[in-house]
N, C-alpha and C positions, 0 to 999 in steps of 0.2 A: 830575690832578696835585696840586691843592691838597689833596684828600682824603688822598692818600698822605703828604704832609708833615705834616698834622694828626695822622694816625694814628701816624707815627713820633715826633712830639713827645709825644703822650700816652703811648706806650710808654716813652720815655725818662724822663718825669716819674714814672711809676709805679715804675720801677726804682730811682729815687734813694732813699737812706735818708731817714728822717724826722728832721729836726733840731729840737731844742728847747733852751731855756735851762735849765740846771741851777740849783740854789739859790745857788751861788757866782758866778753870772754867766757862767761859761764855757759855750761851746757844746759840748753832748754829743750823741751820736746813738744812735738805735735803728736798727739795720740790719735791715730786714725780710727781706733776702736771706739772713741768717744764721739766721732763725727758721723751722725746719721747720714746715710747715703754716700759715704766716702767713695765707694766704687762707682756709683752713678756719676758723681762729679768728675772723677778721674777719667771715666769713659767719654766725657764731654770735653776733655782737654784742659780741665782745671788742674793747676799745680798747687801743692800745699808746701808750706815751710813752717819754721818755728813761730812765725808771727801770724799765721792764719787764725782767723777768728772762728773757733768751733761753734760758738753761739750763733753767729751769722749763718753758717752753713746748715746747722740743725734747723733753724727757723726757715731758711729758704727751702730746704728739702720738704718741709711740711706743707709748703704752698705749691709744690709741683702739680701741674695739671688743673689747678683751680680755674674754673671757667670765667670767661669775660662777662662782666656786667657793668654797664655804664653807671658811674657814680658809686659802685660797690666798694666796700672796704672789709670784706669778710671772706672766709674760706668757702662760702656758698657762691661767691662771685665777686670779682673786683675789676677795676680798670687799672691802667698803668700807674696813675698817680695815687690811687688808693692802695695799691700794692706797695709802692715805695714808702708811703706814709706809714703803713702798718709795720713794715720791716724796720724802719728807723725808730718807731715807737717801741716795738718789742725787743729789739737788739740793743739799741743805743740810748733808749729813753729820751729820744729827741722828737719834738713835735714838728711836723712839716705841714701844719694846717694851711689850708688854702684851697684845696680841692681840684687843682689842675696842674698839669706838667709845667705850664707857664709860671704859675705862682711859686712852685718849688724852684724853678730856674732863677727867679728873682731873689730868692733867699740864699742861694748858694754862692760861694766864692768861686768865680770862674778860674779854671786852671787849664793848662795846656793838655792836650791829649796824651802827650808823652809823660806827663806827671801822674797819670791815673794810678790809684792804689785801690786795693780791695775795699769795697763799700762806697766808693765815690759814685757820683751820679753822672749819667750820660743822657744828653738831650738831643732830640731829633725834631726837625722842622720839614714838613713836606711841601711847603710853598715859600719858605724863607720869610714869611710875615709874622708867624707866631710859633711858639714851641708847642708841638702837638703830642709828644711822646717822651717818656722818661724810663730809664732802666738803671740797674745797679751793677757796677763793674765788679768782676770777680778776679780773673787773672788771664794771661795769655790772649788778650783781646776778646775775651768772652765776657758776656754780661747776661743778666737774668732780667726778664721783663714779662709783663702781661700783654698778650696779643689779642686783637679782636677778630682774628682769623679762625676762631674755633679751636685753636690749639692750646689755649690757656697759658698759664705761667710756664715759661720755657727759657732755655739757654740758647743764645745766638752768638754769632761771631761778628765783631766790628769790621772784619775784612770781607764779609759777604757783600757783593755789589750793591744790594738794596740798602744796607746800613751805611756803607761808604757814601752812597749818593745823598742820603738824607741826614747824616750826622751833622749836628749843629754846634754843640759845645759840650764841655765837661765841667763838672762842678763838685765842690766839696762843701759840706755844711760846716759853718764856722765853729760850732761847738765841738765838732769832732776834731778840728784842728787844735783847739785849746786842749782837748784830752790828750792828743798825740804829743803836744809840747810838754805837758805836765809829766807824761810817762817818760819822756826822754831826759827830763831834768831830775828825775828821782833815781 
């Protein structure tokens, strides 16, 4: 009987939203029940707090496993820049037109790796002459991207030797900075 009560208590605690203090001292909440794939992201090492963008994670979850297709921008198949373009369009209503990781790199404000925030862009160069790959930063050095290795859209870690070796730069799209600034001033 005790075991059953403990089990019920644990289930109730797991179902409650996570509460945190926001910058202005008010209590705000991140409701894990509204986040599609919450357990999936947590199992990949992603952490959530009161500022986590539920819309971003819901959109990302719907793209899991989408296969690679050069030049693609749909859930039938996409490449890395098509994936980043569609996420920014669907989540932030921002156009990243250009068609390549390099053109997206040229539009982003370059930031230090230590400044990365959820939704920022990560760029890779395999020969140091041009940007060949782009991903979207999540948290805890994790990022989501499209791979051409037959694994589709997936989450990887910037600390993996492969990504450490080919990491080139981090960037933030200017319009998202303006949105962040407006939100802080209100």
